[in-house]
MIGUDO-247302 format. One record per atom (N, C-alpha, C): x, y, z. Coordinates in pm, whole numbers, plus 50000, padded with zeros to 5 digits. Example, Ala and Ser with C-alpha at 12.3 -4.5 7.8 and 13.67 -1.06 7.14 Angstrom:
513194943150780
512304955050780
513204967050780
512854977550708
513674989450714
512905000350787
***
This chain:
357947140261056
359057131761014
358507119460946
359017115960827
358507104360751
359027091460812
358197081260801
358567068060853
359397060660749
360587055460787
361407048260687
360737035360645
361017031460520
360457018960468
361097007260539
360296996860566
360806985060635
361766977360545
362716971060608
363696962960535
363556948560578
363536939360483
363366925260517
364656919460573
364616907260624
365806901560686
366976900160590
366746900660460
367836898860364
368316912060305
367826923160361
368416936060326
367776943160209
366706937860148
366116944460032
364846951860074
364666963960025
363466971460059
362236964360007
361166964960089
359936958260051
359166966759951
358416960659864
357546967659770
356336958759745
355326964159680
354136956159652
354496944959555
353846933659568
354146921959485
352976919759389
353276916159266
352266913559165
352536900259097
351516894759032
351686882358956
352666884558840
352626896458781
353566899358672
355006898958723
355226904658839
356556904258897
356996890058933
356046882158985
356386868459024
356716859958901
356036862658789
356296854858666
357716856458616
358366867158656
359746869458611
360706859058670
360276852258775
361086841558832
360956828558754
359926827358672
359626814658606
360196814158466
360636802358424
361196800858289
360146795958189
358896795458230
357856791558135
356806802558125
356266804058007
355286814557980
353896809158006
353476810358131
352186804758172
351506814558266
350206816458243
349446825358330
349316819158469
349516827358570
349436822458707
348006823458760
347636814658853
346296815358912
346106828458987
344856832559002
344546844759075
344996843459220
345396854659278
345876854559417
344806849059511
343566852959492
342486848759582
342166833859571
342606827459461
342286813259439
343176803959520
344386808259552
345386799359609
345356799559762
345146787759821
345146786159966
346346778160017
347046771159925
348176762959966
349236763359856
350506762959897
351626763259802
352476750759824
352736743259715
353566731259722
354806733459634
355976732659696
357236735359627
358076722659624
358526718759505
359296706459488
360686709559435
361696704159501
363056704559449
363156694559333
364106696759243
364256687959127
365266676759152
366526680259172
367596670359179
367486661559302
367326648559279
367296638459383
366176640359484
365166648059444
363896648759517
362806643559425
362566650659316
361606646259216
362266636659116
363456640159073
364166632558970
365476627459028
365756614659008
366966608659062
368146611658970
368676623458986
369766628358903
371016619958923
371706616358815
372946608658831
374026616758903
374736609858992
375826615859068
377146610059020
378266616659048
379556610659015
379686596859079
380156587459003
380176573359045
381386570759135
381166567059262
382286564659353
383066552059320
382556543959228
383316532259184
384226535659065
384116548059017
384976552458907
386056562058952
385716571159047
386576582459079
387046581759224
388246586959250
388696587459388
387956598659462
388106598859594
387316608059675
387526622559641
388776626359619
389056640359586
388396644359456
388416635459357
387806638559228
386296639459239
385676630859321
384236631859345
383876646059388
384746651859473
384496665359520
384726675959413
385876675259345
386196686059252
385316685759128
384776674059091
383856673658978
382636682459004
382306684359132
381096691659168
381356705859214
382626710059209
382956723659250
382926732959129
382166743559142
381986752759029
383286759858994
384186761459092
385406769159066
386466761058994
386356747858990
387456739658942
387536739258789
386386738158724
386336737458579
385886750858521
386486754558410
386056766758342
384586765958307
384106754058271
382706752158232
381766751258351
382286750658473
381436750358592
381306736858658
381626725958589
381596712958654
380276705658640
380136695058719
379066685158707
377676691458707
377416700758798
376066706058815
375796718058725
376786722358651
376606734158565
376786730758417
377036718358387
377196713858248
375956705658210
375126711058124
373856704558091
374046691158022
375226688657965
375456675857896
375466664157993
375846666658118
375816655958218
374376651458240
373476660958265
372066657558286
371456651758159
371846656958042
371306652057916
371746637757887
372866633457948
373376619857926
372706609558014
371786613658098
371086604358188
370456592858109
370616580758161
370056569158093
370716566957959
369876565857855
370376563757719
370536576957643
370426588157715
370536601157649
369176607257623
369146620557612
367876627857607
367006623757490
367576620957374
366756617957256
365986604957273
366596595057337
365906582257360
365036582657485
365536589257589
364816589057716
363536597357712
363506607857633
362316616357631
361096608457586
361286599657489
360156591757439
359606581957540
360456577557633
359986568257737
359916574957874
359906588357873
359706596557994
360716593258103
361956590458064
363016587658161
362566577258264
361986566658214
361456556158302
362566550658392
362266549458521
363216544258617
364076554758684
363956567258640
364796577958695
364026587358787
362786584158815
361956592958897
361776587359037
361576596459132
361066592559263
359546592259248
359026580359223
357616579159185
356666583659295
357086582759419
356226587659527
356086602759523
357166609659490
357076624159477
356306627859351
356476620159244
355696622359122
354196621759155
353786611959234
352376610759272
351896622859351
352756628159438
352376639959514
352236652159423
353126653559324
353006664559229
351676663559154
351346651459113
350086649559040
348876653159126
348936649959255
347856653859346
347796669059360
348956675359368
348996690059377
348376696259253
348686690659135
348166695959010
346636695359005
346056685259068
344606683259060
343826692959149
344496699159245
343796707859340
343836722259290
342656727959264
342576741359206
343076752259300
343066749659431
343496759959526
344956758259568
345706749959494
347116747459524
347986752959412
349006760559448
350006765259352
351156755059354
351486749459238
352516738959228
353766744859165
354886743559238
356126750359199
357276740259192
358076741259086
359336734059077
360446744259098
361276742159201
362306751659239
363656744659242
364586749159161
365896742659154
367006753159142
368166749959195
369326758659185
370076757159053
369576748858962
370186747958829
370146761658760
371146764058677
371296777058614
370196779858512
369626791858520
368596796058424
369186797858285
370506799658276
371136801458145
371286788458069
371436777258140
371826764758075
370766753758077
369846754058172
369026742158194
367516743358169
366946754958144
365476755458139
364856746258035
365386745957914
364776737657809
364876722857844
366026718557895
366206704457928
365296700258043
365216708358147
364366704858262
362896704958221
362506714358136
361106714358090
360816702058005
361776697357927
361576685157849
361436672957941
362246672758047
362206661258139
360856660658210
360426671758271
359156671458346
357986670458250
358126676258131
357036675358032
356826661257984
357906653357973
357766639457928
356956631158027
356956635358154
356196628458259
354816634558275
354526644758190
353246651958193
352986658458329
354036664058385
353926671558511
353796686258475
352716692458521
352386706158483
352516715258605
353646722258615
353876731558726
353376745458689
352866752558789
352486766458767
353726775158747
354786772258823
356026779658814
357176769758807
358096771958713
359356764458709
360456774858723
361086775158841
362046785658871
363446779958883
364366785258802
365776781658806
366576793758851
367766791458898
368586802158955
369076811458844
368676824258847
369126833658744
370486839558780
371186844358678
372446851258705
372186864158780
371096870958742
370656883058811
369156881758837
368726884058961
367326882658995
366446893458937
365106891858948
364166901658893
364356915658949
364896916659070
365146929759131
366636932859137
367366927959034
368806930359022
369616924059135
369076913359196
369846906659300
370906897659238
372006896359308
373026886459274
373166877259395
373066864259370
372946854759479
374276847759506
374676847959631
375936841759671
375836826559675
374626821459686
374436807059696
373056803359646
372866790459624
371556785359585
370516788559691
370886787259818
369926789559925
369476804159930
370386813559906
369986827659903
368996830259790
369216823959676
368266825159564
366896819759604
366866808059664
365576802059699
364856810159806
365606815859901
364976824360002
364316836459937
365026842959845
364476854859779
363216851259700
363256839959628
362086835659552
360906832759644
361136825159750
360056821459842
359436833759908
360266843459938
359746855859997
358766862559901
359186864059774
358276869859674
357016861459660
357186848359661
356056839259642
355036840959753
355486841459878
354546842159991
353896855960003
354626866559968
354006879759973
353046881859857
353326875659741
352406876959628
351116869359655
351246856759692
350056848759727
349816849959876
349396862059914
349286865560055
348116858860125
347176852860048
346046846060110
346326831160133
347456826360084
347806812160107
348016809860256
347446798860304
347496795960447
348646786660485
349156779360389
350256770160422
351146768260301
352386764360328
353366761460223
354136748960263
354336739960167
355116727860189
356276727760090
357416723260140
358596721960054
359136707760067
359406701659953
359996688259948
361446689759904
362376685159987
363806687359966
364586675360018
365676671759949
366426659859990
367616662860081
368246674460067
369486676960140
369226682260281
369756675560383
369526680060521
369936694560544
371026698760481
371486712560499
370436722460450
369816719360337
368796728360284
367496727160361
367176715160410
365986713560494
366076722860614
367216722660680
367416731560796
367366746160754
367976749260640
367966763060592
366556768260567
365696759860510
364296763860486
363556765660618
363756756560710
363046757560839
363456770160914
364746773260913
365196785460979
364626797760909
364596797460777
364056808660700
362586811160735
361786800560738
360356802160766
360126807060910
360936802261003
360806807061141
361056822061148
362086826661080
362426840861078
361346848861005
360846843260895
359806850160817
358546852360902
358066841960967
356836843161047
357036852261167
358226851961227
358496860861340
358416875361295
358946878161174
358896891861123
357466896361099
356586887161055
355186890861033
354476893961165
354766885661265
354096887761394
354586900361462
355866903961438
356416915961500
356126928461421
355516926761303
355226938261219
356446944761160
357516936761139
358766942361089
358756944660938
357826938260868
357856938860722
356586945060666
356726952360558
355616957860481
355856954460335
354856950260260
353476947860307
353386935560394
352616936460500
352496925360594
351516914960541
351686903060588
350716892460564
350636884260692
349626876160702
349496867560820
350626857260821
351066852860937
352016841560939
351436829760863
352316822160801
351886811060716
352336797960780
351486788060773
351836774860824
352846768560728
353946763460783
355026758260697
355366743860733
355776736360633
356246722560653
357336719760550
358496715260599
359596711560510
359796696460525
359546689260416
359606674660418
360926670160359
361726663060439
362996657760388
362736644860313
363176644460190
362976632960102
364256624660099
364126611660115
365276602760101
365516600559953
366686604659908
366966604259765
367396590359721
367306587859592
367796575359533
369116577959462
370106569659490
371426571759431
371516565159295
371716573059192
371796568059056
373076573258992
373566566058892
374786570158822
374596568158671
375456574658596
375456572858451
376086559458416
375886555158291
376646543958240
378126547558254
378966538358306
380356541858334
381116547158213
380916540758097
381616545357977
381176559457940
379876561957948
379346575257918
379886585558017
379916581658145
380386591158246
381826595258223
382696585458197
384096588658172
384216597458048
383436594457944
383486602457821
383036616857847
381986618557927
381486632057955
382486639958040
383096633358137
384096640458218
385316643858132
385686634758042
386796637957951
386466650157866
385206651157824
384806662757745
384846675557830
384446674457958
384566685858047
386026690258062
386926680358075
388346683258086
388856689957959
388466684557843
388886690457715
388416704957702
387136707157735
386586720757726
387306730157821
387626725157939
388366733158036
389716737257980
390426727557924
391776730557871
391716740157753
390716738457666
390566747357551
390216761657596
389376762557699
388906775657744
389846783157837
390916776757879
391826783057975
392386796457927
392876797557803
393516810157762
392606822357774
391306820457756
390386831957761
389596832557891
389946824157988
389186823658113
389586834758209
390806839758197
391266850258287
391486845358429
391666832358447
391876826658580
393276820658589
393616816458709
394906809858732
394776794658725
393676789858672
393466775458663
394516769058573
394736756058594
395746748658518
395086738258429
395846733258334
395356722758246
395136710058330
394106702458291
393726690558366
393886677958281
393886666658349
394036653858282
393386643058367
392766633058302
392256621458374
393386611258386
393626606558508
394676596758533
394076584758607
394836573858607
394386561558674
395226558858798
394596553458900
395296547959015
394966533159022
395976524659015
395776510159023
396116505859165
395136500359235
395316496459374
395896482459387
395496473759299
396086460359300
395776453459169
396536443059140
396266434059029
395906420559088
394876414259036
394436401659095
393626393258999
393326381259045
392356372658976
390986377059027
390256384558945
389016390758990
387856380858987
386996382159087
385876372959106
384576380359075
383696374158998
382446380858959
381476381159078
380476390059075
379566391859189
378806379159228
378376371059130
377626358859163
378496349159243
379766347859204
380666339159279
380966344959416
381096358159424
381296364559555
380196360559652
378956360759605
377836357059691
377976342659741
378386333659654
378556319659694
379676318359796
380786325359773
381906324659866
381536330060004
380736340360006
380346346260135
379486336660217
378856327060151
378066317060226
378946307760308
380256307960282
381176299660360
381466305660497
381096318260517
381406325160643
380386321560749
380866318460868
380006316460985
380406326761090
379646337561095
379956348261188
379536344461330
380236349761430
379816347561569
378426353361592
377656347461683
376326352961713
376426367361762
375396374961732
375266388861779
376416397761733
376926395261614
377946404261559
377296417661524
377796428861577
377156441861552
377156445361402
376116452361360
376066457161222
377226466761196
377836465461079
378936474161042
380276469761097
380296459161176
381556454461234
382386446461134
381686439861038
382356431060942
382316437260804
383446436860736
383526441360597
383666429060509
382716427260418
382696415560331
383466418360203
384286408760162
385136410560044
384866399659942
385726389259939
385556377959847
385476382359702
386296392359666
386206397759531
387446395359445
388526390059506
389706387459426
390676378459498
391526372159419
392696365059469
393886373559428
394606378859526
395616388859500
396776383359419
397166390859316
398416388059243
399506396959299
399276410259297
400246419459354
399516432059399
399876437659515
399146449159570
399596462359509
399666463059378
400116474959306
399956472059156
400266481459070
400276478158927
401276467158900
400856456758829
401756445558800
402686449158685
403996447058700
404916449258588
404676439058478
405226441858361
404976433458245
405406418958268
406506417058343
406986403358365
405966395058441
405286401058540
404276393658616
403026391658531
402626401958457
401456400358370
401676389158269
402896387858222
403196377058128
403006363458194
403396362258321
403276349558392
401816345458415
400946355258430
399536351958456
398696352158329
399306354458215
398576354058089
398076367458041
398376378258116
397956391558075
396576395158127
396246408058119
394926412858159
393856405758076
392856400658144
391756393658076
391906378658074
393066373358119
393266358858118
392336352058218
391836340258181
390926332758267
391686322258347
391156319358466
391746309058552
390616302658631
390666289458644
389636282258720
390236277258851
389436278258958
389876274759092
388836265959161
389296258359258
388396250459343
388636254359488
387556256059563
387646259159706
387926246059780
389036245659854
389396233159924
389476234960076
389416247160126
389506248960270
389036262760313
388706263860442
388346276760500
389046278060635
389146290360681
389786292860810
389336306260865
389446307460998
389166319961069
390366322961157
390886335061148
392006339261230
391536348861338
391536343961463
391236352061580
389886359161570
388936352961501
387616358961481
387696372861419
388766374861341
388976387761275
389056386761124
389566375361075
389746373660931
389156360360889
388316360460787
387736348460730
388306346860590
388786334960558
389456332860429
389146319160374
389356317560242
389166304760174
390466301160103
390826288160109
392006282960042
391586276759909
392346279559802
391986274959669
393076266059612
392726258759507
393726252059424
393336254059279
394306254659189
393986256959048
393396244558983
392586246758885
392016236058803
392376239058658
393116229758589
393656217158642
394796219758742
395166209558816
396166211258919
397546214458862
397746212058736
399036215058673
399126229658627
398026237058639
398016250958592
398956259458676
399706268158614
400586277158684
399876290258714
400246296058825
399656308958862
400696316758941
400376329158972
401296337759045
400536344859156
401096344959275
400536352559386
401676356559478
401526367759544
402536372059640
402236366859780
401246358159792
401016350959916
401656337259905
401846330560018
402426317260016
401486307159950
400176309559965
399176300459910
398116308659840
397396302559746
396306309959681
395086310659774
394866322259831
393746323959924
392906335859883
391646335659924
390726346759905
390296351460043
390496364060073
390006369760198
388506372160181
387726365560267
386266366260256
385696378060333
386236380760452
385686391460535
386706395560639
386566407960686
387456413460788
386626419960897
387046417861022
386486425661130
387136439461129
386416449161177
386946462761179
388316463061247
389276469161181
390626470161234
391566459261185
391036448361128
391886437561076
392466441560942
393586434960905
394266437860779
394286425260693
394006426460565
393996414760478
395336407660474
396436415260485
397746409160478
397976399060591
397226400560702
397406391260814
396836377460784
396106376160674
395626362760635
396786353360608
397966358960580
399146350560557
399546342860682
399046347060798
399366340060924
398546327460944
397556325260859
396706313460874
397476301060832
397496290860921
398176278260891
397216266260900
396176267660980
395246256461001
393986258660918
393866250660814
392716251660723
391796239860745
390496242660749
389506232160762
389036228060624
389126215060591
388676210660458
387206214060435
386896217360312
385506220060274
384836207060234
383696203560294
382996191360253
382726191260103
382726179460046
382576178459900
381276184659851
380226184059934
378946189559890
378956204959890
379966210959959
380066225559961
381206230759875
382046221759828
383156225959743
382646228459601
383206238159537
382796241259400
383936248459329
383816248859198
384826255459114
384246268459059
385126278059034
384686290658975
385816296358891
385436305658804
386386311658712
386716325858752
387966329858737
388386343558762
388956349658635
389086362758637
389666370158525
390766379258578
391926378758518
393016387358560
392646401958528
392736410358628
392376424358608
392966433058717
392566445558716
393096455358811
391956462358883
392206466159007
391276474759080
391736489159057
390896496858990
391296509958941
390336520658988
390856532159022
390076544459035
390646554758941
389786562758884
390216573958801
390276586658885
391076596058843
391166608758915
391436619858814
390986631758846
391266643558765
392316651658839
393436654058772
394536661458832
395136671158731
396036679558781
396756688758694
397626680958596
397596685158473
398416678758370
399906681658396
400716671358385
402156672758406
402896666758287
403386675058195
404036669758073
405286661558103
405916663758219
407136656558252
406866643158321
405626640158346
405266628058418
405266615958325
405906605058366
405886592858286
404576585458307
404296575858221
403076567958236
403056560858371
404226555858413
404296548958543
404026558658657
404626570558652
404416580558756
402946584458768
402256584758655
400866589358656
399936579858730
400396567858760
399556558158831
399456561158980
400256570659028
400326573159172
399896587459203
398816589259279
398336602659310
399266610259403
400046603259485
401006609859572
402396606159526
403236615859508
404576613259455
405506609159569
405276597359622
406046592159733
406836580159686
408176580859680
408946569759623
408786556759699
408356557459825
408186545059900
407046536759844
406156543059772
404986535959723
405136532459577
406266534659517
406446532059375
407326519959354
407106513559244
407976502659200
408316505659056
409406513059031
409686518058897
409976506958800
409846509858670
409986499658567
411316492158575
412386498758620
413666491758618
413726480558722
412766480658820
412706469858918
411696459358878
411226460058757
410176451258709
410526436658733
409576429458794
409776415258816
410456412158947
410946422159019
411586419759147
410566421559258
410236411059333
409246412459440
409736422359545
408816430559596
409186440559694
408296440459816
407366431259825
406466430859939
407146425660063
406506427660179
407106423260304
407016408260323
406096401860249
405916387460265
406756379960162
406936367360184
407596358960084
406726358359961
407316360059846
406596359259720
406786345259664
405716339159621
405826325359576
405206323759439
405926316759350
405356311959225
405096297159248
403826293259242
403446279959284
402926272059165
403256259159159
402636250659059
401836239859128
401346230559053
400426220659108
401056211859214
402336209759208
402996200959304
403436208359430
402986220959442
403296229059559
404796231559576
405556229859468
406946234259473
406976248859434
407846256359496
407846270559464
409226276259486
409416287559416
410666294859426
410406306859515
411186308659621
410906319159717
411906330459707
411406342359732
412256354059733
412126360659870
413216364659928
413186371860054
413736385860029
412896395059992
413376408359956
413996415260075
415026423560052
415656430660163
414696440560226
414836442460354
413986452060425
414606465860406
413846474960363
414416488260338
413356497860290
413806507860220
412906518860187
412026515860068
412316505559995
411536503459874
410366494259892
410166488760010
409156478460029
407746483860036
406816475060011
405386478360019
404976478960165
404276489460203
403976491260344
402496490560376
401656491160279
400236492260307
399616479060343
398326479660367
397556467660395
396486466060292
396796469660167
395726470060066
395206456360034
396086446560024
395636432959997
394556432859893
393406428059933
392296427759839
391126435959884
391336445459973
390196452160031
389676463459948
390526470859885
390076482959818
389856494359912
390166492860039
390166504760123
389316503660245
389386513860327
388476515160437
389106514560574
390216507560591
390786506060723
392146512560731
392616514860856
393986519360873
394926508560825
396076512860779
396996503160720
396786502060571
395776509160521
395506509460378
395506523860335
396676529860321
396746544360306
396126549760180
395986541760077
395396546959953
394156539259917
393526532660013
392376524259982
391286531759912
390546524159830
389556530959747
388136528559789
387856525559912
386476523159948
386256525760094
385146520360140
384866520560282
384416534160330
383536533660428
383186545860498
382276554860422
381386561560492
380526571260429
381036585260452
380536594460372
380906608360392
379966614960490
380046628060496
379206635360589
378146642960512
377066646360578
376196656660527
374896652060467
374696638860445
373436635160384
372716624660462
373216620960579
372486611960667
372436597760620
373416592960544
373396579160501
374816574260481
374956561160471
376286555360470
376976555460337
376316558960231
376956559360100
377716572360081
378116575059959
378836587459937
377846598659914
378306610859927
377406622359919
377656630559794
376616637459750
376826646459638
376786660759689
377466669459618
377486683459653
376916690959535
375706695459550
374996701159437
375156716259433
375636721059322
375616735159288
376516743659374
376166745859501
377006754959581
377526748359707
377356735459723
377866728559841
379296724459814
380236730759880
381636727459858
382316725559992
383476719259986
384296718060105
384016706060190
383186696460143
382916684460221
383586672560155
384026663060237
384656651160184
383606642060122
384026634360023
383126625159956
383646611059967
382736602059949
383036587759954
383786583559828
384706574259841
385366568959722
385296553959720
385086548459604
385006534059590
386016529359489
385616521559393
386556517059291
385876508059192
386506505759080
385966495858988
387046485858954
386606473858922
387526463458884
387586463158733
388806463158682
389006465858541
389636453758472
388976448658372
389546437658294
388976438458154
389376429558068
388836429657932
387366425857932
386896419958043
385466416658050
384636428758087
385276439058139
384506451058165
384456454858310
383376461358346
383246468158474
382656458558574
383356455958684
382876446358782
382036452858890
380976446258929
380116451259035
380706446959169
381526455659226
382246452459347
381416457059467
380186452259475
379256458559566
379586456159713
380296445359744
380636443159884
381806451759926
382416458059831
383616465759860
383366480559854
382596484659758
382386499059740
380926502159721
380046493659769
378616495659746
378046505859841
376776508759824
376096518159911
375536510360029
375506517060144
375126510060265
373826515560322
372886518460236
371566521960284
371416536760311
370236540460353
369896554460376
369556556360522
369826568160571
369426571560706
368846585460705
368266589260817
367706602560824
366516603960732
365966615860729
364866618160637
363556613160693
362476619760653
361176615960704
360266611060594
360816609760474
359956605760362
360646594660286
359936583560261
360576572460190
360946576360048
362126571860004
362616575559871
362686563859776
363446565859670
363556556159562
364856548659575
364856535859542
366036527559559
367166531459467
368376526959502
369566530159425
369786520659310
370856522659242
371226514759126
372486506859155
372546494759112
373676486159144
374846488259052
375656477959039
376876479058960
376606476958812
377666476058736
377556475258592
378376463758539
378036459158423
378796448758358
379106452258214
379146464958185
379466469258050
380956468658024
381346470757901
382756470257867
383416483757890
384226484757993
384896497258024
386376495857998
386916502357899
388356501057871
389166506857986
390346501258005
391146505958117
392266515158077
392346518757951
393326528657912
392756537157799
393506547357763
393106555757651
392126566657685
391916569457816
390976580257850
391576593657813
***
């Protein structure tokens, strides 16, 4: 009776492995080292391990859009990780960046390790990525070539594997490749993999445990000795595209999706980029925010993460401002100068500053009784409760200062199904809930729960007491941009799951179904505001390998309409 051929853990019959067969996994035409020469194998992931690939910007897009931009099923073109134009737009674009080797976009510590691997004659150096072999080989080779990184193998995910495999996920592809790699270089004594995503780190470790167990049990033919394995988790650096470029590229993805729908054979719908305006306010620049935060005196031993720092705006209205209100404040982009005249703390939960306009005769509009800036909130506090502050402590003259604000909006963009019957006003709201809308016919009529005041220099004001009912504003958005209960549509706060850090997470290639972090950007004629205390990244956690730092906010000119 003949002995049946052994089957590996992934269901494919084993066969002899050759260098010619292994080369079929690589997208570069390069002779591989002799099997007997290689004693160690070093495998490097590309995205956010070796190269700090730009991720969808949480200060531009709402949380749901951060997710769907990265889902392969949502766009006909495949989305963020399957459209080579996104990667090509990194920095100043491929034509300019290639000449300067994408300076600033690398994890330089991993680059140094690759260079050390290249210098060792008994080490096989591999770049392994789940990027599509159909779309990305030339671009990735240009990127690594500009840094003069010479890999023995550059392997991208093929539509069909060398043995006619079809891969359900990036991880299945990488397992199949690594299996061929270890059986071909059967004399290699150890293999190291550098990877940023915890989910994949665990997947590799489980795979190697199963692989070595099969060798020791004699379950696989051709057999090889168990191999020493190490999977190093790399702390990635969070980088983003220029905001204007990013919006333009996503718009192009949306356009391509809509054009390709008729021949896609899917039930997908036409898409559109829409805006959500969280509030209109006198926006404060980052440098002034830092100065205002110096006015806060926190209680001793305040736990980390307990306080949310704001100081980014003086609220005009917690929603899109109607034309009548915009006219009163001078329109989007109007400048206003203020002086800090007092500070207060409410129940050790809310820190705020009291302002007065400069000159004192200047008119302004706010839906609070007084012009105040919420500086910080304890967890669970609501910005709207700052209206309860009555006792203000004067600011000493040596600490008082003046600063300039710009009228603008806190905006997040979102990608949604196109609705031809939707009005421009309706499109500002991601949820079609009439309680949260203030339709154009109510323009100029205050609807908030607090008294609305138009104040001039003499502190005389006209008060409105809106009726309590179904049309009133119910949230606690104030000037926070999100994060706490009472702020049902807030655009910030909180980290997502899955990457071991407090910022937002990316879902690369086949990672779907996880929530993402959402932030926001402040929109005015001056451009994109760095709202770092509101929607910034909160450091890295997990991981056993130090990574590359993130990128801050932007000050470029980002138009707020016409996308």
